[in-house]
C-alpha positions as CSV (number, residue, x, y, z in Angstrom):
1,M,-7.3,2.2,-7.9
2,N,-6.7,5.0,-5.4
3,V,-3.5,4.5,-3.3
4,N,-2.8,6.5,-0.1
5,I,0.5,6.1,1.6
6,Q,0.9,7.7,5.1
7,T,3.9,7.8,7.3
8,V,3.6,8.2,11.1
9,H,6.5,9.6,13.3
10,F,8.9,9.9,10.3
11,D,9.4,11.1,6.8
12,A,9.8,8.3,4.2
13,D,12.4,8.6,1.5
14,T,11.5,8.2,-2.2
15,K,13.1,4.8,-2.4
16,L,10.6,3.4,0.2
17,I,7.6,5.1,-1.4
18,D,8.6,3.7,-4.8
19,H,9.0,0.2,-3.3
20,V,5.5,0.4,-1.9
21,N,3.9,1.8,-5.0
22,K,5.5,-0.8,-7.2
23,K,4.4,-3.7,-5.0
24,I,0.9,-2.3,-4.6
25,Q,0.4,-2.5,-8.4
26,K,0.6,-6.3,-8.1
27,L,-2.8,-6.3,-6.4
28,K,-4.5,-5.5,-9.6
29,G,-3.7,-9.0,-10.9
30,F,-5.6,-10.6,-8.0
31,N,-8.7,-8.4,-8.0
32,D,-9.5,-5.8,-10.6
33,R,-12.3,-4.3,-8.5
34,I,-10.0,-2.8,-5.9
35,H,-10.9,0.9,-5.5
36,Q,-9.0,2.0,-2.4
37,V,-5.6,1.0,-0.9
38,D,-4.4,2.7,2.3
39,V,-0.8,2.0,3.5
40,F,0.3,3.2,6.9
41,L,4.0,3.0,7.8
42,K,4.7,3.7,11.5
43,L,7.5,3.7,13.9
44,D,6.7,2.0,17.2
45,N,8.5,2.5,20.5
46,V,9.8,5.9,19.5
47,V,10.7,6.7,23.1
48,H,12.9,3.6,23.5
49,Q,16.0,2.7,21.6
50,I,14.3,-0.3,19.8
51,K,12.3,1.0,16.9
52,D,9.9,-1.5,15.4
53,K,8.7,-0.7,11.9
54,I,5.0,-1.3,11.4
55,A,3.2,-1.6,8.0
56,E,-0.6,-1.6,7.9
57,I,-2.4,-2.2,4.6
58,K,-6.2,-1.7,4.1
59,V,-7.7,-2.8,0.8
60,A,-11.3,-1.9,-0.1
61,V,-13.2,-3.8,-2.8
62,P,-17.0,-3.6,-3.3
63,R,-18.8,-4.9,-0.2
64,R,-15.6,-6.1,1.4
65,Q,-12.5,-4.7,3.3
66,F,-9.2,-6.4,4.0
67,F,-6.7,-5.4,6.7
68,V,-3.2,-6.6,7.7
69,K,-0.7,-5.3,10.2
70,Q,2.9,-6.5,10.3
71,T,5.9,-5.5,12.4
72,S,9.6,-6.2,11.8
73,K,13.0,-4.4,11.9
74,S,12.6,-2.8,8.4
75,F,9.7,-1.2,6.6
76,E,10.4,-3.2,3.4
77,E,10.1,-6.5,5.3
78,S,7.0,-5.4,7.2
79,F,5.3,-4.2,4.0
80,D,6.2,-7.3,1.9
81,T,4.9,-9.6,4.6
82,A,1.7,-7.6,5.0
83,L,1.2,-7.6,1.2
84,D,1.6,-11.3,1.0
85,S,-1.1,-11.7,3.7
86,I,-3.4,-9.3,1.9
87,I,-2.9,-11.3,-1.3
88,N,-3.8,-14.5,0.5
89,Q,-6.9,-12.9,1.9
90,I,-8.0,-11.7,-1.5
91,K,-7.4,-15.2,-3.1
92,K,-9.4,-16.9,-0.3
93,Q,-12.3,-14.5,-0.7
94,K,-12.3,-15.0,-4.5
95,E,-12.3,-18.8,-4.1
96,K,-15.3,-18.6,-1.7
97,Q,-17.1,-16.3,-4.2
98,Y,-16.7,-18.9,-7.0
99,Q,-17.8,-21.8,-4.8
100,E,-21.1,-20.1,-3.9
């Protein structure tokens, strides 16, 4: 599983990167055919005082791609919520596969 983490408009500290890497490893338990995971961490409204933290996760499995975008006041919260959504998408797709 190839994992890419990109930050936009800021430099992430190692604590945040470690948090993302640790949580991404959970995906293996839901689908062992994942070959690419892209994580984008972005700061929105950089011009204004309010800075929303955006986490985007793109997961590629053979013949399928999953994508989620979440926004909140912290990167950890945005990422964790997005990861939960991705896991739900993967579970639903797997259930559909077994029903066919």
